[in-house]
N, C-alpha and C positions, 0 to 999 in steps of 0.2 A: 240254213242249218249251220251250226258251229260244231265241227268235228275236233275232238281233242284225244290225242293218244295218251294213254297212261300205262306205264310199265315200270317194273323193278328190274334192274340189270346188275350183273356183277362187274368186276373190273375188266372183263373181256367181252362185254356186251351180251353175256349169256342171260337167257330168260327162263330156261328150263332144262331139266335132265330127266330122262325116262318118264316124261309126261307129268312131272311134278315141279314145283318150285323148290330148288335144292337148298334153301336156307329158311330159317325161322326168324321172322322179324315182325313181332306184334305191332310195333309202333308204325311200321310202314303199312300194315293192314288197316290200322286206324286211320292213317292218312288217306288210303284208297277209299275207305268208307266215307270219310268226311267230304272228300272232293266229289265223289260220284253219287252220293245220296240225293234222291229226288230227280235224277236225270235218267236218260236212256243209256244203256250199256250194250255194246255189240261184242260178242265173243264167238270163238269157234268151238267146234265140238270137243276138242281135246281140253280146252279151258273149262268148258261145261263139265266134262268128266272130272277134272281136278277139283271142282267145287262139290263133287259127290252128286252131281245132277240135281242139286238143290238150288232153288232160287235165292238170290241175295235180296234180303228185305229192303224195302224203301226205294226201289228203282225198277223201271221197266227194262227187260233184257231181251235181246234178240240173239238167238243161238244159230249160227250159220253151220249147216250140215247138209250133205247131199240127201239125207233121209232123216229129217227132224223127228218123225214118229218113232224111229228105231232107238232114239235116245231119250224117249219119255215125254216128248212134247206133242200133244194132240193137235190136229189141224186148226182148232180155234184157240190154241195156246193154253197156258196154265194161269189161273188166278192166284194171286198171292195175298194172304191175310184174310181177315174176316170180311172186309168191305170189298175185296177184289179190286182195289184201286190200282194195284200194280200187276203186271202180267209178264209172262215169259212167252215169246213168240218164236216159232221156227222159221228160218229162211233157208231156201235151197241153194242160195248163192249170195255173194256180196251185193250184186245188183238187186236181187230180191229184197235183201235187208234194207237197201236204200229206198226202195218202193214202200216198204212197210213203215219206215221212219217218216217219209213224206205223207203217207196216208194217215198217220197218227199225229201229225203236226209237231213232230219232235223239233226242239230248238237246240238244246245242249245235248250232244251225243258224245259219249266216251267210248273209244275203241280200246278194248281191254285184252286183246290177244287171242290167240297166239300169233306166231310169226306170219302165217299165211294171211290172217285177218289184218294185221298191221300193214302188210305189204299191199293188200287189196284196197285199203283206204288211204294210202300214203299221199296221194295227190290232193285229197280233200282236207288233210290235217292242217289246222291253223294254230293249234296250241299243243305243246308236248309237255307232259309231266313225267319226269324221270326220277326214279329213286335209285341212286347209285349205291349199291350195297358194297361195303368194304370187305370183299371176299373174292376168291377165285374158286368157282364151284365146278369146274370141268364140265360145263353145260354142253349138251348136244344140240341145243336150239339157241339161236342168236337173234337179237334185234338188229335188223338191217335198215337203218334210218340215217339219212344224211342231214346234218345240222347246218349245212352251208347257207341255207335260205332262212335261218332262224336266228333270233337274237336272244341271249340269256337275260331273263328279267329278274330271276330270284334264284338264290342258292342258299340253302339252309341246312346246316349240319345237325345230325341227331346222334346222340351217344347212347350206349346201352350194350346189351349182350351182342347185338349185331349192329354196329354203327353203319349209318347210311346218310346220304346227302340228297335232299330234294332239290331238283332243278326245274324251273319253269321256263319254257321257251315259247316265243311267239314268232310266227312266220312273217318275214319282211317282204317277200315277193312271191 
């Protein structure tokens, strides 16, 4: 399995404030969609709440929560779309999420936050996609990741209402 972290951060490594993303950056959301579409996505309950508890189309999602049913995910998961080709599954812990991924033969897995989920999967991450937003948003939640064992492969600037830079890192050891 290939685990990839994907996150947008501000200049202070902030990822959230009061349970939301404190900036509006449509081009970064398009990047998130382009990169994760067709793959598995693992998120925590607070991130699921920030999505309005609605599935993201075109990808299988695992929501890690101590009580997935209380956040609207039945025991057999949710089917997405007319064909039900994509699902949302609930996992009671990060290790349960890993079991579900293995049982579903997941290959490319994106870890989409929040901070607790990033931390729980940090040892398995082989690739990091960072969108560095040009802002200081006074976030109350930070991304705690060490890039010492990663090499920068790509750096691409984007201009607009909220400028940001996409960085792609690969683990070296």
